[in-house]
C-alpha positions as CSV (number, residue, x, y, z in Angstrom):
1,M,-14.8,-92.8,-41.3
2,R,-14.7,-92.8,-37.6
3,G,-18.0,-91.0,-37.5
4,V,-19.6,-93.8,-39.4
5,H,-18.0,-96.3,-37.1
6,V,-19.4,-94.6,-34.0
7,K,-22.9,-94.4,-35.6
8,I,-22.9,-98.1,-36.4
9,L,-21.7,-99.0,-32.9
10,A,-24.4,-96.8,-31.4
11,L,-27.0,-98.4,-33.5
12,L,-25.9,-101.9,-32.5
13,L,-25.9,-101.0,-28.8
14,T,-29.3,-99.4,-29.1
15,A,-30.8,-102.4,-30.9
16,L,-29.3,-104.9,-28.4
17,G,-30.5,-102.9,-25.4
18,L,-34.1,-102.4,-26.7
19,S,-34.3,-106.0,-27.9
20,V,-33.5,-107.5,-24.4
21,C,-35.9,-104.9,-22.9
22,W,-38.7,-105.9,-25.3
23,F,-38.2,-109.6,-24.6
24,K,-38.5,-109.0,-20.8
25,V,-41.7,-107.0,-21.2
26,T,-43.5,-109.2,-23.8
27,R,-42.3,-112.7,-22.8
28,L,-41.5,-112.4,-19.1
29,G,-44.1,-109.8,-18.2
30,L,-41.8,-107.4,-16.4
31,P,-43.6,-104.1,-15.8
32,L,-42.4,-100.8,-17.2
33,V,-43.7,-98.8,-14.2
34,P,-43.1,-99.5,-10.5
35,T,-46.7,-99.1,-9.5
36,E,-48.0,-101.8,-11.9
37,K,-49.7,-104.5,-9.9
38,A,-51.3,-107.9,-10.7
39,E,-54.0,-109.8,-9.0
40,V,-52.8,-112.8,-7.1
41,L,-55.2,-115.5,-6.0
42,T,-54.3,-117.3,-2.7
43,V,-55.8,-120.8,-2.5
44,E,-55.8,-122.6,0.9
45,A,-56.7,-126.2,1.4
46,R,-57.4,-127.1,5.0
47,I,-57.0,-130.8,5.8
48,E,-58.5,-132.1,9.0
49,F,-58.8,-135.7,10.4
50,K,-58.9,-137.5,13.7
51,A,-55.8,-139.6,14.3
52,R,-56.2,-143.1,15.9
53,R,-54.8,-143.3,19.4
54,N,-51.0,-143.7,19.6
55,S,-50.6,-144.7,15.9
56,A,-48.6,-143.4,13.0
57,A,-50.4,-141.2,10.5
58,K,-49.9,-140.8,6.7
59,V,-51.7,-138.3,4.6
60,R,-51.7,-138.2,0.7
61,F,-53.2,-135.2,-0.9
62,Y,-53.2,-134.4,-4.6
63,I,-52.0,-130.9,-5.5
64,P,-51.9,-128.9,-8.8
65,R,-49.1,-129.6,-11.3
66,Q,-48.2,-126.2,-12.8
67,P,-51.7,-125.3,-14.0
68,A,-52.3,-123.9,-17.4
69,G,-53.1,-120.2,-17.6
70,Y,-51.5,-119.4,-14.2
71,T,-48.1,-118.5,-12.8
72,V,-47.3,-120.2,-9.5
73,V,-46.0,-117.3,-7.5
74,D,-45.5,-119.2,-4.3
75,E,-46.4,-122.5,-2.6
76,N,-46.4,-123.3,1.1
77,F,-47.0,-126.4,3.2
78,V,-47.9,-125.9,6.9
79,S,-47.3,-129.3,8.4
80,G,-46.0,-128.8,12.0
81,S,-44.2,-131.9,13.2
82,Y,-45.0,-133.9,10.1
83,G,-42.5,-134.9,7.5
84,L,-43.3,-133.8,4.0
85,T,-42.5,-135.2,0.5
86,T,-43.9,-134.4,-2.9
87,E,-44.0,-136.7,-5.9
88,D,-44.7,-136.0,-9.6
89,D,-45.4,-138.9,-12.0
90,G,-45.8,-136.7,-15.0
91,L,-49.6,-136.6,-14.8
92,R,-50.4,-136.0,-11.1
93,R,-48.6,-134.4,-8.2
94,V,-49.1,-135.5,-4.7
95,A,-48.0,-134.2,-1.3
96,E,-47.4,-136.8,1.4
97,W,-47.3,-135.9,5.1
98,A,-46.2,-138.6,7.7
99,V,-45.6,-138.6,11.4
100,R,-44.6,-141.5,13.8
101,Q,-47.3,-140.7,16.4
102,A,-50.4,-138.5,16.2
103,K,-53.1,-137.9,18.7
104,G,-56.5,-136.2,18.5
105,Y,-57.6,-133.9,15.7
106,Q,-54.9,-133.0,13.2
107,V,-54.9,-130.0,10.8
108,L,-52.6,-129.5,7.8
109,Y,-52.6,-126.6,5.3
110,Y,-51.6,-126.3,1.7
111,R,-51.4,-122.8,0.3
112,L,-50.9,-121.9,-3.4
113,H,-50.5,-118.3,-4.8
114,L,-51.5,-118.0,-8.4
115,A,-51.4,-115.1,-10.9
116,R,-53.5,-115.3,-14.1
117,D,-51.4,-115.6,-17.2
118,S,-53.2,-116.9,-20.3
119,S,-50.0,-117.3,-22.3
120,L,-48.8,-120.2,-20.1
121,Q,-49.8,-123.7,-20.8
122,A,-49.6,-126.7,-18.5
123,P,-46.5,-128.8,-19.1
124,A,-48.3,-132.1,-20.0
125,A,-46.6,-135.4,-20.0
126,E,-44.9,-136.8,-23.1
127,P,-47.6,-137.3,-25.8
128,P,-48.5,-140.9,-26.2
129,L,-47.3,-142.6,-29.4
130,T,-50.5,-144.7,-29.3
131,P,-53.9,-143.8,-27.9
132,P,-54.2,-144.8,-24.2
133,P,-56.2,-148.0,-23.8
134,A,-59.8,-147.5,-22.8
135,V,-60.6,-148.7,-19.3
136,Q,-62.8,-151.7,-19.3
137,P,-66.1,-150.5,-17.7
138,P,-67.7,-152.5,-14.9
139,A,-70.5,-154.8,-16.0
140,L,-73.9,-153.1,-15.8
141,P,-77.1,-154.8,-14.7
142,E,-79.0,-156.3,-17.6
143,A,-81.5,-153.5,-17.7
144,L,-78.8,-150.7,-17.7
145,G,-76.7,-152.7,-20.2
146,S,-79.6,-152.9,-22.6
147,A,-80.3,-149.2,-22.2
148,A,-76.7,-148.3,-22.7
149,K,-76.4,-150.4,-25.8
150,G,-79.6,-148.9,-27.4
151,L,-78.4,-145.3,-26.6
152,M,-74.9,-146.0,-28.0
153,E,-76.3,-147.3,-31.3
154,D,-78.5,-144.2,-31.6
155,V,-75.6,-141.8,-30.8
156,R,-73.2,-143.5,-33.2
157,S,-75.6,-143.1,-36.1
158,K,-75.7,-139.4,-35.5
159,S,-72.0,-138.7,-35.1
160,A,-69.0,-138.7,-37.4
161,D,-66.0,-139.0,-35.1
162,I,-64.9,-139.3,-31.5
163,R,-65.4,-135.7,-30.6
164,S,-68.9,-135.5,-32.1
165,F,-69.8,-138.8,-30.6
166,A,-68.9,-137.6,-27.0
167,R,-70.8,-134.4,-27.4
168,E,-73.9,-136.0,-28.8
169,L,-73.8,-138.6,-26.0
170,L,-73.8,-135.8,-23.4
171,V,-76.5,-133.9,-25.1
172,R,-78.7,-136.9,-25.1
173,L,-77.9,-137.8,-21.5
174,N,-78.7,-134.3,-20.3
175,A,-81.8,-133.6,-22.5
176,P,-84.8,-132.2,-20.7
177,T,-87.1,-134.6,-22.4
178,A,-85.3,-137.9,-22.3
179,D,-86.2,-141.2,-23.9
180,P,-86.6,-144.3,-21.7
181,N,-83.0,-145.5,-22.1
182,V,-81.7,-142.2,-20.8
183,I,-84.1,-142.1,-17.9
184,L,-83.0,-145.5,-16.9
185,L,-79.3,-144.5,-17.1
186,R,-79.9,-141.5,-14.9
187,Q,-81.1,-143.6,-12.0
188,G,-78.9,-144.3,-9.0
189,I,-76.9,-141.0,-9.4
190,D,-76.4,-139.2,-6.1
191,E,-73.2,-137.2,-6.4
192,P,-71.7,-135.2,-9.3
193,G,-68.7,-137.6,-9.4
194,D,-71.1,-140.6,-9.8
195,W,-72.6,-138.9,-12.9
196,V,-69.1,-138.4,-14.4
197,R,-68.2,-142.0,-13.8
198,R,-71.4,-143.1,-15.5
199,V,-70.5,-141.1,-18.6
200,M,-66.9,-142.4,-18.4
201,N,-68.2,-146.0,-18.4
202,L,-70.5,-145.3,-21.4
203,L,-67.6,-143.8,-23.3
204,S,-65.2,-146.6,-22.3
205,G,-67.9,-149.1,-23.5
206,A,-67.7,-147.4,-26.9
207,G,-63.9,-147.8,-27.0
208,I,-63.2,-144.1,-26.2
209,P,-60.6,-143.5,-23.4
210,A,-62.1,-141.2,-20.7
211,R,-61.0,-139.9,-17.3
212,M,-62.2,-137.7,-14.5
213,A,-60.6,-134.2,-13.9
214,H,-61.1,-132.2,-10.8
215,Y,-61.3,-128.4,-11.0
216,L,-61.4,-125.7,-8.3
217,I,-63.4,-122.6,-9.1
218,L,-61.3,-119.5,-8.3
219,K,-63.5,-116.8,-6.9
220,D,-62.5,-114.2,-4.3
221,G,-64.1,-114.9,-0.9
222,I,-64.9,-118.6,-1.3
223,N,-64.9,-120.5,2.0
224,H,-65.5,-124.2,2.5
225,G,-65.2,-124.8,-1.3
226,S,-64.9,-128.1,-3.0
227,L,-63.6,-129.6,-6.2
228,T,-65.8,-129.9,-9.3
229,P,-65.6,-133.2,-11.2
230,W,-65.3,-132.8,-14.9
231,L,-65.0,-135.1,-17.9
232,E,-62.1,-135.6,-20.2
233,F,-61.8,-137.9,-23.2
234,F,-59.1,-138.7,-25.7
235,D,-60.0,-137.7,-29.2
236,G,-57.1,-139.4,-30.9
237,K,-54.6,-136.6,-30.5
238,Q,-55.1,-135.0,-27.1
239,W,-57.3,-135.0,-24.0
240,T,-60.3,-132.7,-24.4
241,A,-62.4,-131.4,-21.5
242,L,-66.2,-131.5,-21.7
243,N,-68.9,-130.2,-19.4
244,P,-70.6,-133.5,-18.2
245,H,-73.9,-131.7,-17.8
246,T,-74.1,-129.8,-21.1
247,G,-71.5,-131.3,-23.4
248,E,-69.9,-127.9,-24.0
249,P,-66.1,-128.1,-24.6
250,G,-63.6,-126.6,-22.2
251,A,-62.9,-126.4,-18.5
252,P,-65.1,-124.5,-16.0
253,E,-64.7,-120.8,-16.4
254,G,-62.3,-119.2,-13.9
255,S,-61.0,-122.5,-12.6
256,V,-57.8,-124.3,-12.1
257,L,-57.1,-127.9,-12.7
258,W,-56.4,-129.5,-9.4
259,Y,-55.7,-133.1,-10.4
260,V,-56.7,-135.9,-12.8
261,G,-58.0,-139.3,-11.8
262,S,-60.9,-141.1,-10.1
263,Q,-59.0,-141.5,-6.9
264,P,-60.1,-139.4,-3.9
265,V,-58.2,-136.2,-3.5
266,L,-57.4,-137.0,0.1
267,E,-56.3,-140.4,1.6
268,V,-55.5,-140.8,5.3
269,L,-53.8,-143.9,6.8
270,G,-54.0,-144.0,10.6
271,G,-56.9,-141.6,10.9
272,K,-60.6,-141.2,10.3
273,N,-63.2,-138.5,9.6
274,E,-60.9,-136.8,7.1
275,Q,-62.1,-133.8,5.2
276,V,-60.6,-131.0,3.1
277,D,-62.0,-127.4,2.6
278,Y,-60.9,-124.9,0.1
279,S,-60.8,-121.1,0.4
280,V,-59.8,-118.4,-2.1
281,T,-58.8,-114.8,-1.5
282,E,-57.5,-112.2,-4.1
283,R,-55.0,-109.4,-3.5
284,A,-52.7,-107.2,-5.5
285,Q,-49.0,-107.9,-5.7
286,D,-46.0,-106.4,-7.4
287,R,-45.8,-107.6,-11.0
288,T,-42.0,-107.8,-10.9
289,L,-42.1,-110.7,-8.4
290,I,-44.7,-112.4,-10.5
291,A,-42.6,-112.1,-13.6
292,E,-39.6,-113.5,-11.8
293,Q,-41.6,-116.7,-10.9
294,R,-43.0,-116.7,-14.5
295,A,-39.5,-116.8,-15.9
296,R,-38.6,-119.8,-13.8
297,Q,-41.9,-121.6,-14.8
298,M,-41.1,-121.0,-18.5
299,G,-37.5,-122.3,-18.0
300,S,-35.9,-119.0,-18.9
301,R,-32.5,-118.5,-17.3
302,L,-32.5,-114.8,-18.0
303,M,-33.8,-113.9,-14.5
304,E,-31.3,-116.3,-12.8
305,Y,-28.5,-114.1,-14.1
306,S,-30.2,-110.8,-13.5
307,L,-29.8,-108.3,-10.6
308,F,-32.8,-110.0,-8.9
309,S,-30.6,-113.1,-8.2
310,L,-28.3,-111.0,-5.9
311,P,-28.9,-110.6,-2.2
312,V,-31.3,-107.8,-1.3
313,S,-28.6,-105.7,0.4
314,V,-26.5,-105.8,-2.8
315,Q,-29.6,-105.1,-4.9
316,N,-30.2,-101.9,-2.9
317,V,-26.6,-100.8,-3.6
318,Y,-27.0,-101.3,-7.3
319,R,-30.3,-99.4,-7.3
320,V,-28.1,-96.4,-6.5
321,L,-25.0,-97.2,-8.6
322,L,-27.0,-97.9,-11.8
323,M,-28.3,-94.3,-11.6
324,V,-24.8,-92.8,-11.8
325,P,-24.6,-93.3,-15.7
326,V,-27.9,-91.4,-15.9
327,G,-26.4,-88.5,-14.1
328,A,-23.2,-88.7,-16.2
329,F,-25.2,-88.6,-19.4
330,L,-27.1,-85.6,-18.1
331,I,-23.7,-83.9,-17.5
332,V,-22.7,-84.7,-21.1
333,I,-25.8,-82.9,-22.3
334,L,-25.5,-79.9,-20.0
335,R,-21.8,-79.4,-20.9
336,N,-21.5,-80.4,-24.5
337,V,-24.9,-79.3,-25.8
338,V,-26.1,-76.6,-23.4
339,G,-22.6,-75.3,-22.5
340,L,-23.2,-75.0,-18.7
341,K,-19.9,-74.5,-16.8
342,A,-19.2,-76.6,-13.7
343,F,-16.2,-77.7,-11.6
344,G,-15.0,-81.1,-12.5
345,T,-16.5,-83.8,-14.7
346,F,-18.4,-86.0,-12.2
347,M,-18.3,-83.9,-9.1
348,P,-22.0,-82.9,-9.6
349,V,-23.0,-86.5,-9.9
350,L,-21.4,-87.5,-6.6
351,I,-22.9,-84.4,-4.9
352,A,-26.3,-85.5,-6.3
353,L,-25.9,-88.9,-4.7
354,A,-25.4,-87.2,-1.4
355,F,-28.6,-85.1,-2.1
356,R,-30.5,-88.5,-2.2
357,E,-30.0,-88.8,1.5
358,T,-30.1,-85.1,2.6
359,E,-32.9,-84.1,0.2
360,L,-32.4,-81.3,-2.3
361,V,-33.0,-78.1,-0.3
362,W,-31.0,-79.2,2.8
363,G,-28.3,-80.6,0.6
364,M,-27.8,-77.4,-1.3
365,V,-27.7,-75.4,2.0
366,L,-25.1,-77.7,3.5
367,F,-23.1,-77.8,0.3
368,C,-22.9,-74.0,0.1
369,M,-22.0,-73.7,3.8
370,L,-19.1,-76.1,3.4
371,I,-17.8,-74.5,0.2
372,L,-18.0,-71.0,1.7
373,L,-16.2,-71.9,4.9
374,G,-13.7,-74.0,2.9
375,L,-12.9,-71.0,0.6
376,L,-12.2,-68.7,3.6
377,I,-9.8,-71.2,5.0
378,R,-8.3,-71.9,1.6
379,F,-7.5,-68.2,1.1
380,Y,-5.8,-68.2,4.5
381,L,-3.7,-71.2,3.4
382,E,-2.7,-69.3,0.3
383,Y,-1.3,-66.6,2.5
384,L,1.0,-69.3,4.1
385,K,2.5,-70.2,0.7
386,L,2.2,-73.9,1.1
387,L,3.1,-76.5,-1.6
388,L,0.3,-78.1,-3.6
389,V,0.1,-81.5,-2.0
390,P,0.4,-80.3,1.7
391,R,-2.2,-77.6,0.8
392,L,-4.7,-80.1,-0.6
393,A,-4.1,-82.4,2.4
394,S,-4.8,-79.4,4.7
395,V,-8.0,-78.5,2.9
396,L,-9.2,-82.2,3.1
397,I,-8.5,-82.2,6.9
398,I,-10.3,-78.9,7.4
399,V,-13.3,-80.1,5.3
400,I,-13.7,-83.2,7.5
401,M,-13.4,-81.1,10.6
402,L,-16.1,-78.7,9.2
403,M,-18.4,-81.6,8.4
404,A,-18.1,-82.9,12.0
405,I,-18.7,-79.4,13.5
406,I,-21.8,-78.8,11.4
407,S,-23.2,-82.2,12.4
408,I,-22.6,-81.6,16.1
409,F,-24.1,-78.1,16.1
410,S,-27.1,-79.1,13.9
411,H,-27.8,-82.0,16.3
412,K,-27.7,-79.8,19.3
413,L,-30.1,-77.3,17.6
414,G,-32.5,-80.1,16.7
415,F,-31.8,-80.2,13.0
416,D,-31.2,-83.8,12.2
417,R,-30.8,-83.1,8.6
418,G,-27.4,-81.7,9.4
419,L,-26.2,-85.1,10.4
420,S,-26.4,-86.3,6.8
421,V,-23.6,-83.8,5.8
422,A,-21.2,-86.7,6.4
423,L,-22.6,-88.3,3.3
424,F,-20.9,-85.6,1.1
425,P,-17.8,-87.0,-0.7
426,M,-15.1,-85.1,1.3
427,V,-12.4,-85.6,-1.3
428,I,-14.6,-84.1,-4.0
429,L,-15.4,-81.2,-1.7
430,A,-11.7,-80.6,-1.1
431,M,-10.9,-80.6,-4.8
432,T,-13.9,-78.3,-5.5
433,I,-12.7,-75.8,-2.9
434,E,-9.2,-75.9,-4.4
435,R,-10.5,-75.6,-8.0
436,M,-12.8,-72.7,-7.1
437,S,-10.1,-70.8,-5.3
438,L,-7.7,-71.1,-8.3
439,V,-10.5,-69.9,-10.7
440,W,-11.1,-67.0,-8.3
441,E,-7.4,-66.0,-8.4
442,E,-6.9,-66.5,-12.2
443,L,-10.3,-65.4,-13.7
444,G,-11.8,-63.4,-10.9
445,P,-14.7,-64.0,-8.4
446,A,-17.4,-63.6,-11.0
447,E,-16.2,-66.6,-13.1
448,A,-15.7,-68.6,-9.9
449,L,-19.2,-67.9,-8.7
450,I,-20.6,-68.7,-12.2
451,Q,-18.9,-72.1,-12.3
452,G,-19.9,-72.8,-8.6
453,A,-23.5,-72.0,-9.4
454,G,-23.3,-74.1,-12.5
455,S,-22.0,-77.0,-10.5
456,L,-24.9,-76.6,-8.0
457,I,-27.5,-76.5,-10.8
458,V,-26.0,-79.6,-12.5
459,A,-26.0,-81.4,-9.2
460,A,-29.6,-80.4,-8.5
461,L,-30.8,-81.6,-12.0
462,A,-28.8,-84.8,-11.6
463,Y,-30.5,-85.4,-8.3
464,L,-34.0,-84.9,-9.8
465,C,-33.2,-87.5,-12.5
466,M,-31.4,-90.0,-10.2
467,S,-34.1,-89.9,-7.6
468,N,-37.0,-90.3,-10.1
469,R,-38.8,-93.4,-9.0
470,Y,-39.9,-94.5,-12.5
471,L,-36.4,-94.0,-14.0
472,E,-34.8,-95.9,-11.1
473,H,-37.3,-98.8,-11.7
474,L,-36.5,-98.9,-15.5
475,I,-32.8,-98.9,-15.0
476,F,-32.8,-101.6,-12.3
477,V,-35.3,-103.9,-13.9
478,F,-33.9,-103.3,-17.4
479,P,-30.2,-102.6,-17.0
480,E,-29.7,-103.2,-20.7
481,L,-31.1,-99.7,-21.2
482,L,-27.7,-98.5,-20.1
483,L,-26.5,-99.7,-23.5
484,V,-28.9,-97.2,-25.1
485,I,-27.5,-94.4,-22.8
486,L,-24.0,-95.5,-23.8
487,A,-25.0,-95.3,-27.5
488,M,-26.3,-91.7,-27.0
489,T,-23.2,-90.7,-25.1
490,L,-21.0,-92.0,-28.0
491,L,-23.1,-90.0,-30.5
492,L,-22.8,-86.8,-28.3
493,G,-19.0,-87.5,-28.2
494,R,-18.9,-86.7,-31.9
495,Y,-21.0,-83.5,-31.5
496,T,-19.0,-80.4,-32.7
497,G,-21.9,-78.0,-33.2
498,Y,-22.8,-74.8,-31.3
499,R,-23.8,-75.0,-27.7
500,L,-27.0,-73.3,-26.6
501,T,-25.1,-70.8,-24.5
502,E,-22.9,-70.0,-27.5
503,L,-26.0,-69.4,-29.6
504,W,-27.2,-66.9,-27.0
505,R,-23.7,-65.3,-26.7
506,F,-23.3,-64.8,-30.5
507,R,-27.0,-64.1,-31.1
508,A,-26.2,-60.6,-32.6
509,A,-23.7,-62.1,-35.2
510,L,-26.0,-65.0,-36.0
511,R,-28.9,-62.5,-36.5
512,D,-26.8,-60.5,-39.0
């Protein structure tokens, strides 16, 4: 009955650990390998204007509001002596710089770091219960008004709903061979924004709410870029983007929505000759940092209560501590399944932790030197017939003295690796020396050397596992995988079969 209980518990622990890991990988985008990178686009807006002499300056600049399809990795405002505030009205987001006194040319910067993520959608404002009212278009001159009226009647007869009406209107307005009404409506258009406003006025005249959207094309290496005006109309359920020059639905390819509205992106009070330039660069960045920001953007609190919320110094400590269960599980396999003999239960794991700093070869050399010298002195203490506790204390004192002596001599000889001998756990070394001497006396030197070699082999294998970069990344980023290791440890705790060394030992009987 207890065996079934252990199996059910192990199954639950495994399911829980793998489920949390799957959620982090699929929803939050945490990488399974440490070398996985993601391309991050850095957008910089450079704002320049000339301040009026000895006057206050106030700058309003529209900035993106959590753009769809992108994770905001970081956002920076370079404002010098200016005060900075940001506002978000649910539709647009604006940054406002202000200073009491400005002189000469002023330069401000806004930087935005974006990572592509098609699963994220922009958090729009609350959906309207009723369609937004159409803006009353300005009165057109008589000739343009007549042309617009004739075009609208023709388009309405060839459309079935709002969406088809808007697309048919844009197709007619942009046709290579246009009729006289369209030719007249095209006149007086100098800027791309003027053309979008003309289309907006025509749609508003037909009772269809329309607005202007401004997109920035994201392409590596862009300098002195500008925003692209785009058309959006309300189809009765949602705002739909249309190419104002072709009528094709959707936003510009490879772009980010900067802001919505017909207002200029930059307004300066107390200055003149204002202008804004955009530049875009692309670089690779660790996907773990991007996933952390993505979780915050999604509103997930899982990352807030993860190891990433700890200070960096504490994170570095847990990067080491979380590998101890991996070494302990390896010891369970080597002792209960393989049958390898070693001194102590967790002594090899602690020695393996020291190997992380000394490196494997130097660590094994220093470990053997300490054990050899400690054994010689331990045999001398046995000759003195000391009691157990004073003898252990004496061994501990001697081990520390030996560690100091080895460090001093190695430093004088130019071997800096010898300085890391102080990282060995001295209490474990003292207990290992005591245990090895007792086995030497009771079972003979051969058995003592076998168990000592086994301890060294286990420590070396544990070091190879605990220093593996990929395994360390998995355990730190997905600590819930320790539940899976715990489940396998519980299952091995019920293992009562032959060990591999026993199969070799009794190979003749098993063959018969």
